[in-house]
Backbone bond lengths (Angstrom), bond angles and torsions (degrees), N, CA, C in turn:
res aa  C-N    CA-C-N  psi(-1)  N-CA   C-N-CA  omega(-1)  CA-C   N-CA-C  phi
1 X - - - 1.462 - - 1.531 110.77 -
2 X 1.366 116.22 -41.96 1.472 119.48 -179.67 1.520 110.91 -62.96
3 X 1.358 116.29 -39.91 1.466 119.53 179.37 1.524 110.38 -65.45
4 X 1.361 117.06 -38.75 1.460 121.30 179.31 1.522 110.11 -63.89
5 X 1.338 116.74 -45.09 1.463 119.91 178.92 1.523 111.28 -63.15
6 X 1.348 116.04 -38.32 1.465 120.10 178.29 1.518 110.80 -63.67
7 X 1.331 116.77 -40.94 1.462 121.74 179.96 1.522 110.78 -64.56
8 X 1.337 116.20 -42.58 1.468 121.06 179.30 1.526 109.94 -63.38
9 X 1.333 116.56 -43.66 1.459 120.66 179.31 1.517 111.08 -62.21
10 X 1.331 116.97 -40.68 1.464 120.38 179.84 1.531 110.68 -65.47
11 X 1.335 117.58 -37.38 1.458 121.15 177.74 1.524 110.86 -65.07
12 X 1.340 115.97 -40.05 1.464 120.09 178.61 1.523 110.35 -63.76
13 X 1.337 116.20 -44.11 1.454 120.26 178.81 1.520 111.68 -65.02
14 X 1.336 116.51 -37.11 1.457 120.47 179.60 1.526 110.89 -65.74
15 X 1.353 116.02 -41.22 1.455 119.74 178.52 1.524 110.82 -65.60
16 X 1.339 115.94 -39.05 1.464 119.63 178.01 1.517 110.57 -63.83
17 X 1.332 116.22 -39.86 1.464 120.56 179.22 1.515 111.33 -65.57
18 X 1.326 115.91 -37.30 1.461 120.70 -178.28 1.524 111.42 -64.72
19 X 1.352 115.97 -30.72 1.456 120.15 -178.06 1.534 112.96 -91.99
20 X 1.337 115.84 -7.42 1.455 120.17 -179.02 1.519 110.39 -93.63
21 X 1.351 114.69 173.96 1.453 119.59 175.44 1.529 109.19 -67.06
22 X 1.334 118.11 149.71 1.465 120.33 179.04 1.524 110.51 -57.26
23 X 1.329 116.49 140.99 1.449 120.44 179.63 1.523 110.74 -66.83
24 X 1.305 115.51 145.58 1.449 119.68 175.10 1.519 109.07 -73.52
25 X 1.316 116.58 129.96 1.458 121.18 -179.65 1.519 110.87 -81.78
26 X 1.338 117.12 156.88 1.459 118.39 166.50 1.524 108.65 -59.15
27 X 1.323 118.24 154.59 1.465 119.37 -178.91 1.523 111.35 -71.48
28 X 1.311 115.75 164.61 1.453 118.98 167.83 1.526 107.85 -73.64
29 X 1.312 116.13 170.38 1.461 120.80 -174.10 1.529 112.54 -54.69
30 X 1.333 116.57 -43.24 1.467 120.29 -175.70 1.526 112.83 -66.79
31 X 1.327 117.10 -22.39 1.463 120.19 -177.18 1.517 114.39 -100.16
32 X 1.336 117.33 9.32 1.463 120.34 -172.91 1.523 113.04 -63.96
33 X 1.325 117.39 -48.94 1.460 120.46 -177.43 1.529 111.19 -62.71
34 X 1.328 116.85 -43.96 1.470 120.27 179.20 1.523 110.62 -61.64
35 X 1.330 116.71 -38.90 1.453 120.91 179.55 1.528 111.26 -65.47
36 X 1.326 116.90 -42.14 1.465 120.85 178.39 1.527 110.98 -65.59
37 X 1.312 116.23 -40.56 1.465 120.68 -178.82 1.523 111.41 -64.96
38 X 1.337 116.43 -36.54 1.468 121.02 -177.10 1.526 113.64 -84.56
39 X 1.324 117.58 -10.11 1.463 120.27 -175.04 1.521 112.29 -65.09
40 X 1.338 117.90 135.34 1.466 121.03 176.19 1.528 112.33 -82.66
41 X 1.334 117.30 -6.97 1.462 121.11 -175.56 1.532 111.79 -84.93
42 X 1.315 114.95 156.37 1.460 120.12 179.60 1.523 109.65 -86.83
43 X 1.315 116.13 118.51 1.452 121.85 174.51 1.510 109.44 -120.58
44 X 1.325 116.71 144.21 1.459 119.56 -178.00 1.523 110.63 -153.27
45 X 1.335 114.95 156.22 1.455 121.38 173.43 1.522 109.20 -86.00
46 X 1.322 116.45 135.03 1.463 121.76 174.49 1.521 108.62 -128.68
47 X 1.304 116.12 165.68 1.458 121.99 173.89 1.520 106.67 -128.97
48 X 1.325 117.07 118.95 1.461 119.46 -178.34 1.533 110.78 -114.88
49 X 1.312 114.36 160.56 1.464 122.20 -177.70 1.527 109.29 -91.64
50 X 1.341 115.80 120.45 1.463 120.31 178.58 1.526 111.92 -102.52
51 X 1.337 117.01 13.21 1.458 121.30 179.56 1.517 112.17 89.07
52 X 1.315 115.90 160.68 1.463 122.59 -179.90 1.521 112.23 56.32
53 X 1.337 116.66 30.25 1.450 120.87 179.45 1.512 114.36 74.24
54 X 1.322 117.04 12.37 1.470 122.28 -177.34 1.520 110.55 -88.04
55 X 1.335 116.45 115.27 1.452 121.97 178.35 1.529 108.98 -103.43
56 X 1.323 116.29 126.31 1.468 121.84 -174.25 1.527 109.94 -114.88
57 X 1.324 116.33 129.22 1.460 121.03 173.83 1.525 109.56 -80.32
58 X 1.317 116.27 141.13 1.468 120.24 -179.43 1.524 109.72 -148.75
59 X 1.324 114.64 149.14 1.465 122.46 174.31 1.522 107.61 -97.37
60 X 1.317 116.47 125.92 1.464 121.63 -177.49 1.521 108.75 -120.68
61 X 1.339 116.00 134.83 1.464 121.25 177.52 1.529 108.35 -126.29
62 X 1.325 115.33 132.11 1.460 121.61 -178.66 1.525 110.37 -101.92
63 X 1.324 117.37 136.35 1.465 120.07 178.65 1.523 111.12 -76.70
64 X 1.299 115.42 162.13 1.462 120.23 176.32 1.532 108.31 -95.17
65 X 1.307 116.84 93.26 1.462 122.18 -179.98 1.520 108.64 -153.41
66 X 1.335 116.78 157.67 1.462 121.48 -174.84 1.525 112.54 -91.53
67 X 1.339 117.14 -17.19 1.463 120.32 -179.65 1.524 109.73 -105.68
68 X 1.322 116.88 177.74 1.457 121.80 179.98 1.526 110.34 -72.30
69 X 1.325 116.08 145.75 1.463 121.49 -173.33 1.527 111.88 -111.46
70 X 1.342 116.57 145.17 1.463 118.96 170.60 1.529 109.79 -70.29
71 X 1.305 115.66 156.24 1.464 122.26 -175.90 1.520 110.92 -100.01
72 X 1.325 116.40 140.42 1.461 122.28 169.59 1.525 107.79 -123.47
73 X 1.321 116.12 126.54 1.457 122.35 175.75 1.522 107.20 -97.25
74 X 1.316 116.63 122.04 1.462 121.72 -178.39 1.524 109.27 -100.38
75 X 1.331 116.24 127.53 1.468 121.92 177.49 1.518 108.57 -106.58
76 X 1.307 115.82 120.51 1.459 122.39 -173.68 1.530 113.18 -71.27
77 X 1.317 114.70 171.29 1.459 122.06 178.00 1.532 110.53 -74.67
78 X 1.317 115.67 -176.97 1.459 121.46 179.32 1.524 112.21 -67.87
79 X 1.328 116.82 -8.25 1.466 121.56 178.61 1.523 112.07 -88.32
80 X 1.315 118.32 4.44 1.446 121.49 178.71 1.522 112.51 86.16
81 X 1.336 115.56 -170.41 1.466 120.25 -178.00 1.527 108.79 -81.90
82 X 1.306 115.45 86.01 1.464 123.39 -177.45 1.529 110.69 -85.32
83 X 1.335 114.78 172.77 1.469 119.85 174.52 1.528 110.26 -61.76
84 X 1.340 116.82 -34.14 1.467 118.96 178.62 1.527 110.61 -63.86
85 X 1.329 117.35 -42.22 1.467 120.28 178.53 1.526 110.51 -62.55
86 X 1.321 116.88 -39.86 1.474 120.03 179.37 1.531 110.76 -67.45
87 X 1.333 116.47 -38.79 1.465 119.88 178.78 1.528 110.97 -67.91
88 X 1.314 116.76 -34.43 1.465 120.63 176.85 1.528 110.11 -68.32
89 X 1.325 116.92 -38.14 1.463 120.63 174.62 1.529 110.21 -60.17
90 X 1.322 116.11 -41.16 1.461 120.58 178.78 1.528 111.44 -62.96
91 X 1.332 116.61 -39.47 1.462 119.03 -178.89 1.527 111.38 -71.63
92 X 1.327 117.34 -30.38 1.469 120.05 172.26 1.535 109.83 -65.65
93 X 1.318 116.30 -40.37 1.461 119.86 178.47 1.521 111.30 -64.16
94 X 1.335 116.96 -30.42 1.461 120.88 177.05 1.519 111.53 -61.88
95 X 1.335 116.64 -22.06 1.462 121.07 179.43 1.528 112.46 -94.09
96 X 1.343 116.38 8.80 1.463 119.38 172.02 1.509 116.34 104.75
97 X 1.335 117.71 7.17 1.460 120.71 -178.38 1.530 111.27 -101.10
98 X 1.317 115.86 146.65 1.456 121.46 168.72 1.530 105.94 -86.09
99 X 1.314 117.21 117.39 1.465 120.44 -169.45 1.521 111.06 -114.26
100 X 1.325 115.28 132.03 1.457 121.33 173.96 1.525 108.56 -121.85
101 X 1.327 115.47 128.83 1.476 121.79 -179.03 1.521 108.28 -121.18
102 X 1.337 117.62 96.53 1.464 120.19 -179.49 1.531 111.70 -70.09
103 X 1.320 115.52 148.71 1.457 121.33 171.04 1.522 106.85 -94.31
104 X 1.329 116.38 103.75 1.456 120.26 -175.28 1.527 112.95 -74.68
105 X 1.326 115.94 -1.51 1.462 120.18 172.42 1.529 110.94 -99.23
106 X 1.328 117.17 10.03 1.467 120.29 177.39 1.526 110.01 -55.14
107 X 1.326 115.70 128.34 1.458 120.45 178.85 1.511 115.48 79.61
108 X 1.335 117.62 -1.15 1.463 121.07 -176.38 1.527 112.74 -97.38
109 X 1.328 117.24 -12.30 1.456 121.06 -175.85 1.521 112.86 -97.40
110 X 1.297 115.67 -166.50 1.459 121.97 -178.70 1.521 110.56 -62.90
111 X 1.330 115.05 133.75 1.471 121.44 178.74 1.531 111.88 56.14
112 X 1.329 116.39 31.65 1.456 120.44 177.69 1.509 115.29 76.48
113 X 1.332 116.44 16.23 1.466 120.42 -179.86 1.538 110.25 -81.27
114 X 1.351 115.28 -174.66 1.457 120.51 -176.99 1.512 112.65 -117.74
115 X 1.334 115.93 -140.56 1.462 122.37 -174.38 1.527 113.15 -51.20
116 X 1.318 116.94 -44.09 1.464 120.89 -173.86 1.521 113.35 -61.62
117 X 1.339 117.91 -17.65 1.463 120.38 -177.08 1.524 112.72 -88.44
118 X 1.336 117.14 -5.44 1.471 120.97 -178.99 1.525 110.42 -94.59
119 X 1.308 115.60 148.14 1.460 121.09 176.80 1.515 110.23 -126.55
120 X 1.341 115.48 152.09 1.461 121.00 175.29 1.521 112.89 58.41
121 X 1.331 114.79 -139.76 1.462 120.32 -175.84 1.525 112.90 -83.23
122 X 1.349 116.70 -0.37 1.462 119.35 -179.83 1.516 111.78 -61.66
123 X 1.333 116.64 -30.34 1.458 119.61 -178.55 1.524 110.97 -65.45
124 X 1.321 117.08 -40.63 1.472 120.53 179.15 1.530 110.25 -64.83
125 X 1.330 116.06 -41.06 1.460 120.30 179.36 1.521 110.81 -62.93
126 X 1.333 115.95 -43.09 1.459 120.23 -179.68 1.533 111.41 -64.95
127 X 1.321 116.51 -40.83 1.469 120.30 177.99 1.527 110.42 -61.76
128 X 1.320 117.08 -43.91 1.469 121.24 -176.99 1.525 112.31 -65.34
129 X 1.324 117.36 -17.99 1.459 121.09 -178.27 1.529 113.38 -97.93
130 X 1.323 117.10 2.81 1.461 119.61 -179.25 1.525 111.29 -67.04
131 X 1.305 115.18 143.49 1.465 121.98 -177.93 1.528 110.87 -80.78
132 X 1.316 116.53 133.96 1.467 121.72 -176.94 1.524 111.58 -61.88
133 X 1.321 116.41 -42.17 1.472 119.91 179.91 1.526 111.00 -65.36
134 X 1.335 116.50 -37.39 1.461 120.05 177.71 1.527 110.70 -66.32
135 X 1.328 117.10 -40.16 1.464 120.56 177.58 1.524 110.74 -58.70
136 X 1.331 116.64 -45.14 1.457 119.78 179.60 1.531 110.69 -62.90
137 X 1.312 116.69 -43.27 1.461 120.38 -179.94 1.522 111.26 -62.68
138 X 1.330 116.73 -40.93 1.462 120.28 179.81 1.526 111.52 -69.80
139 X 1.320 116.86 -35.09 1.473 119.64 176.31 1.523 110.71 -68.72
140 X 1.317 116.35 -43.75 1.460 119.93 177.22 1.529 110.35 -59.76
141 X 1.336 115.84 -39.40 1.460 120.06 178.77 1.518 112.57 -65.79
142 X 1.334 116.41 -39.33 1.466 120.44 177.51 1.519 110.72 -63.57
143 X 1.339 116.11 -42.93 1.462 120.60 179.42 1.526 110.66 -62.93
144 X 1.330 116.63 -41.99 1.460 120.21 -179.52 1.524 110.95 -66.51
145 X 1.340 116.42 -45.76 1.467 119.33 -179.02 1.531 110.65 -60.92
146 X 1.340 116.69 -50.21 1.464 120.56 -175.23 1.523 112.08 -67.01
147 X 1.327 117.35 -40.31 1.462 119.71 -177.39 1.526 111.98 -72.08
148 X 1.326 117.31 -15.21 1.471 120.53 177.85 1.524 113.15 -91.98
149 X 1.330 116.85 -2.76 1.462 119.28 178.91 1.536 110.52 -71.97
150 X 1.320 117.87 144.40 1.470 120.33 -178.70 1.525 113.62 -57.28
151 X 1.341 117.59 -28.64 1.463 120.91 -178.05 1.526 112.95 -84.16
152 X 1.340 117.85 -1.30 1.468 121.70 -176.50 1.521 111.68 -95.44
153 X 1.346 115.91 146.99 1.462 119.66 175.06 1.531 111.95 -94.47
154 X 1.342 116.85 9.27 1.471 125.21 172.77 1.525 115.05 84.37
155 X 1.325 118.53 -11.53 1.462 120.96 179.37 1.529 109.73 -95.49
156 X 1.342 116.27 143.90 1.460 118.12 -175.64 1.532 112.82 -143.87
157 X 1.332 112.58 149.75 1.462 122.21 176.52 1.523 107.97 -128.08
158 X 1.335 116.25 173.49 1.458 120.89 178.68 1.524 109.40 -131.69
159 X 1.336 115.98 142.39 1.459 122.82 173.96 1.521 107.16 -129.43
160 X 1.336 116.74 125.46 1.460 119.99 -179.07 1.516 111.82 -127.79
161 X 1.328 115.34 150.74 1.461 121.87 -176.58 1.529 110.47 -124.06
162 X 1.347 116.24 133.01 1.464 120.86 175.53 1.533 108.65 58.50
163 X 1.314 119.01 -122.15 1.468 121.90 174.73 1.525 109.81 -51.39
164 X 1.327 115.49 -42.89 1.454 120.32 -179.55 1.522 113.71 -65.76
165 X 1.331 116.93 -26.58 1.459 119.76 175.79 1.512 111.39 -65.58
166 X 1.331 116.00 -42.55 1.455 120.01 176.64 1.519 111.55 -64.49
167 X 1.331 116.73 -40.11 1.460 120.96 178.37 1.528 110.52 -64.66
168 X 1.334 116.56 -39.59 1.461 120.75 179.59 1.529 111.39 -61.91
169 X 1.337 116.43 -45.62 1.467 120.32 179.73 1.532 109.63 -64.63
170 X 1.323 116.37 -40.55 1.464 119.70 -179.79 1.525 111.11 -65.79
171 X 1.355 116.61 -38.19 1.466 119.40 178.43 1.525 111.70 -63.47
172 X 1.323 116.21 -29.75 1.466 120.24 177.14 1.527 111.43 -63.90
173 X 1.331 117.09 -22.14 1.470 120.39 175.93 1.524 111.43 -85.15
174 X 1.339 117.38 -6.37 1.470 121.29 -173.25 1.524 113.89 -115.86
175 X 1.335 117.42 -26.85 1.470 121.05 -171.37 1.535 110.46 -114.97
176 X 1.337 117.92 100.47 1.474 120.59 -176.65 1.524 114.09 -68.99
177 X 1.335 118.62 -17.07 1.466 120.68 -179.24 1.525 112.63 -86.65
178 X 1.313 117.65 -4.00 1.466 122.04 179.99 1.524 110.22 -65.87
179 X 1.342 116.36 133.50 1.469 120.41 -178.25 1.524 113.40 -88.69
180 X 1.334 117.88 -27.53 1.463 120.95 -178.60 1.524 109.44 -167.18
181 X 1.339 115.18 153.81 1.467 120.99 176.21 1.519 109.03 -134.42
182 X 1.335 115.82 132.85 1.460 121.66 176.23 1.526 107.85 -117.21
183 X 1.324 115.68 124.24 1.458 122.58 -174.37 1.527 108.80 -112.23
184 X 1.322 116.71 109.53 1.460 120.89 173.80 1.522 108.79 -95.34
185 X 1.315 115.82 111.51 1.470 125.12 175.85 1.525 113.65 39.74
186 X 1.350 114.48 50.76 1.460 121.08 175.64 1.516 109.83 -115.19
187 X 1.327 117.37 148.24 1.462 121.29 -178.46 1.523 110.30 -68.15
188 X 1.326 115.68 152.61 1.459 121.66 -178.04 1.527 111.32 -82.43
189 X 1.338 117.15 153.26 1.469 120.43 176.78 1.532 110.51 -70.60
190 X 1.316 116.34 171.25 1.458 120.99 173.67 1.520 108.73 -62.42
191 X 1.322 116.05 137.40 1.472 119.82 -173.75 1.525 112.45 -59.44
192 X 1.330 117.66 -31.10 1.468 119.26 -177.77 1.531 112.34 -68.87
193 X 1.339 117.52 -14.56 1.468 119.81 179.03 1.524 112.62 -90.02
194 X 1.326 117.52 -13.01 1.468 120.72 -172.30 1.519 113.78 -68.55
195 X 1.314 116.93 -19.11 1.467 119.42 178.87 1.529 111.78 -63.36
196 X 1.335 116.55 -19.60 1.462 120.45 -178.91 1.532 112.73 -88.04
197 X 1.331 118.18 -3.04 1.464 120.99 -178.91 1.529 110.05 -73.18
198 X 1.317 116.23 128.71 1.463 121.48 176.37 1.528 111.42 -110.13
199 X 1.313 117.07 -29.94 1.464 121.46 -174.63 1.521 112.15 -85.42
200 X 1.332 117.99 149.18 1.466 120.24 169.77 1.524 109.53 -62.53
201 X 1.329 115.91 144.60 1.461 121.16 -178.66 1.523 109.40 -124.24
202 X 1.334 116.21 135.24 1.464 123.14 174.01 1.515 107.93 -115.20
203 X 1.332 117.02 125.32 1.456 121.58 179.10 1.518 110.94 -114.48
204 X 1.337 116.82 128.63 1.464 122.93 -176.55 1.527 108.70 -124.91
205 X 1.347 116.56 119.41 1.452 120.40 -168.20 1.525 112.14 -136.40
206 X 1.324 115.60 150.64 1.453 121.09 174.13 1.516 110.80 -86.42
207 X 1.324 116.30 135.54 1.454 120.48 -178.13 1.515 113.50 -66.22
208 X 1.345 117.13 -20.83 1.462 120.73 179.57 1.528 111.48 -98.72
209 X 1.312 116.13 22.44 1.467 122.16 -176.56 1.527 109.71 -117.54
210 X 1.331 116.00 63.92 1.465 121.40 -171.41 1.521 113.15 -62.36
211 X 1.321 117.98 -30.11 1.467 119.86 179.34 1.530 110.57 -56.54
212 X 1.327 115.61 -38.02 1.459 121.01 -179.20 1.519 111.89 -89.83
213 X 1.327 116.59 -47.90 1.469 119.08 -174.69 1.526 112.91 -65.12
214 X 1.324 117.66 -22.05 1.469 120.18 178.09 1.526 111.46 -66.19
215 X 1.352 117.23 -17.87 1.462 120.40 179.45 1.532 112.25 -91.93
216 X 1.325 116.62 -3.75 1.470 120.28 -174.11 1.535 113.54 -79.46
217 X 1.351 120.30 -46.65 1.465 119.34 -174.52 1.524 114.89 -56.00
218 X 1.317 117.95 -41.56 1.468 119.67 -179.41 1.520 110.85 -65.63
219 X 1.350 116.83 -37.86 1.464 120.48 177.17 1.530 110.64 -67.42
220 X 1.322 116.30 -41.73 1.467 120.68 177.53 1.526 110.79 -58.64
221 X 1.309 115.44 -48.57 1.466 120.53 -177.34 1.521 111.19 -61.77
222 X 1.327 116.76 -42.71 1.458 119.99 -178.24 1.526 111.89 -71.84
223 X 1.327 117.05 -40.25 1.466 119.44 177.97 1.523 110.93 -64.13
224 X 1.323 116.55 -37.89 1.463 120.66 176.28 1.517 110.64 -64.29
225 X 1.325 116.61 -43.96 1.470 121.07 179.35 1.524 111.03 -60.97
226 X 1.319 115.37 -36.69 1.459 120.54 -178.34 1.529 113.04 -82.45
227 X 1.342 116.43 -6.97 1.458 120.22 -179.45 1.519 112.96 73.55
228 X 1.334 116.63 29.42 1.462 121.40 -178.72 1.530 110.12 -105.26
229 X 1.296 116.14 150.62 1.465 121.73 -175.12 1.528 111.29 -83.22
230 X 1.318 115.80 115.65 1.464 122.46 177.66 1.516 107.26 -140.17
231 X 1.321 115.72 101.53 1.464 121.25 -179.74 1.521 108.84 -92.96
232 X 1.322 116.10 132.84 1.465 120.98 -175.49 1.522 110.36 -124.35
233 X 1.325 115.72 133.86 1.466 121.40 170.50 1.530 107.87 -128.43
234 X 1.321 115.83 123.87 1.465 121.50 176.25 1.523 106.86 -116.24
235 X 1.325 116.53 120.12 1.460 121.43 -172.24 1.527 110.87 -95.19
236 X 1.342 117.35 115.46 1.470 121.38 -177.70 1.527 112.25 -55.95
237 X 1.309 115.96 131.34 1.458 121.29 175.06 1.513 116.02 81.03
238 X 1.338 117.77 -13.21 1.460 120.48 -179.12 1.522 110.18 -79.26
239 X 1.315 115.65 147.70 1.451 120.54 -179.09 1.512 112.61 -101.27
240 X 1.321 115.08 -176.10 1.460 121.15 175.69 1.527 108.84 -65.04
241 X 1.331 116.21 148.29 1.470 122.27 177.95 1.524 112.60 60.06
242 X 1.330 117.15 37.55 1.467 119.45 -175.71 1.525 113.03 -66.10
243 X 1.331 118.27 -24.51 1.463 118.24 179.93 1.528 111.35 -72.23
244 X 1.307 116.98 -35.19 1.471 120.74 178.35 1.517 111.50 -81.67
245 X 1.331 116.91 -32.70 1.467 121.55 -177.28 1.530 109.66 -109.15
246 X 1.314 116.15 64.04 1.457 121.64 -173.66 1.527 113.50 -67.90
247 X 1.318 117.23 -17.53 1.470 120.74 -179.24 1.523 112.56 -93.99
248 X 1.316 117.81 11.22 1.457 121.22 -177.42 1.517 114.23 -97.53
249 X 1.305 115.27 170.92 1.468 124.80 173.35 1.531 113.20 56.95
250 X 1.336 115.82 40.71 1.474 121.65 172.82 1.530 113.54 53.94
251 X 1.284 116.46 42.50 1.464 121.17 176.53 1.514 114.88 93.53
252 X 1.341 117.81 -15.85 1.463 120.53 -177.68 1.529 111.41 -67.42
253 X 1.327 116.60 -34.89 1.467 119.07 179.98 1.523 111.80 -66.69
254 X 1.317 117.51 -41.87 1.460 120.41 179.77 1.529 110.93 -65.44
255 X 1.306 115.71 -42.60 1.466 119.71 178.00 1.523 110.69 -60.68
256 X 1.332 115.84 -43.14 1.465 120.48 178.39 1.521 110.72 -64.69
257 X 1.338 116.48 -43.62 1.459 120.78 -177.62 1.529 111.39 -60.70
258 X 1.311 116.54 -43.72 1.465 120.00 -179.34 1.522 111.81 -61.20
259 X 1.330 116.02 -46.86 1.455 119.31 -178.86 1.526 111.27 -70.15
260 X 1.324 116.20 -42.26 1.464 120.25 -176.97 1.524 111.45 -64.57
261 X 1.333 117.30 -41.39 1.457 119.44 -178.56 1.525 111.24 -66.94
262 X 1.321 116.84 -44.12 1.469 120.05 177.41 1.527 110.90 -61.64
263 X 1.331 116.12 -40.93 1.463 120.63 178.54 1.523 110.95 -64.62
264 X 1.324 116.27 -39.75 1.466 121.68 178.85 1.522 111.53 -60.28
265 X 1.324 116.41 -49.24 1.464 120.41 -176.84 1.526 110.83 -64.25
266 X 1.321 116.76 -43.61 1.466 120.69 178.18 1.524 110.62 -61.55
267 X 1.322 116.36 -45.66 1.462 122.00 -178.80 1.529 110.67 -62.16
268 X 1.328 117.57 -46.07 1.458 120.69 -178.73 1.526 111.65 -64.92
269 X 1.323 117.01 -43.67 1.459 119.93 -179.55 1.527 110.47 -63.73
270 X 1.310 116.55 -41.25 1.460 120.17 -178.50 1.530 112.01 -68.55
271 X 1.319 116.33 -48.17 1.471 119.35 -175.37 1.534 111.69 -70.20
272 X 1.323 116.46 -38.45 1.461 118.62 179.70 1.527 111.62 -70.70
273 X 1.339 116.31 -34.12 1.469 119.61 177.07 1.525 110.95 -68.15
274 X 1.328 116.31 -40.65 1.463 120.18 -176.73 1.522 112.76 -74.92
275 X 1.358 117.19 -14.77 1.461 119.83 -179.91 1.524 112.39 -82.62
276 X 1.344 116.88 -8.52 1.463 119.44 -178.10 1.528 111.37 -74.69
């Protein structure tokens, strides 16, 4: 019955979205700073405790609303917590979510700094060396910090991009209190771990991104076998990172970005509402 009600609610939200003005997309990479500067929302840097003396820097954006907001944890790409990731967090907040975007390179750079202290390809190397257990602890810490804020309604979802998409899907196998996970072009977890997933999962992929999409069918088959909700959209002709590179792939990336972002917002609103 709960799944049926959730489906009906999602259909209602989808119809409302279809009749509304198109959602504003996050900016492309080149427009990130201008977008952050022009934002009317309050964004700030915080430092939260992830346990074991681990202090994590994070960008937090508060929505403009009078009631308590659901939380969205944003997991950045393999390039670290960039201005684009912060601008995307801001655009999620524009849709009514309290958004926290941790810098998973916190403490990994020079003099204990984070993403901003890395240059060139060193950031990708540092990301690839992050410990899985530490990632889970830092995500759990972000969820705890954000859900304890006075402006939060205590429910939280995760949205991840590229490397962060894979981390988001994997966290869904680890955190039973998670309300929803959105995976943007991230690889799927090992099928034997999917039995631990409790949250609905939305996967959004570029059709020209075979490295990632090749991991989707086995996850789809196993999630279906387990009776778990895993919605998949693969956009023909779109490449990897289509939300950040909206001007790529001869228009396919922009088309994918528009549909994927609208689908993301509808999915998050529906799943977070139904988790109350």
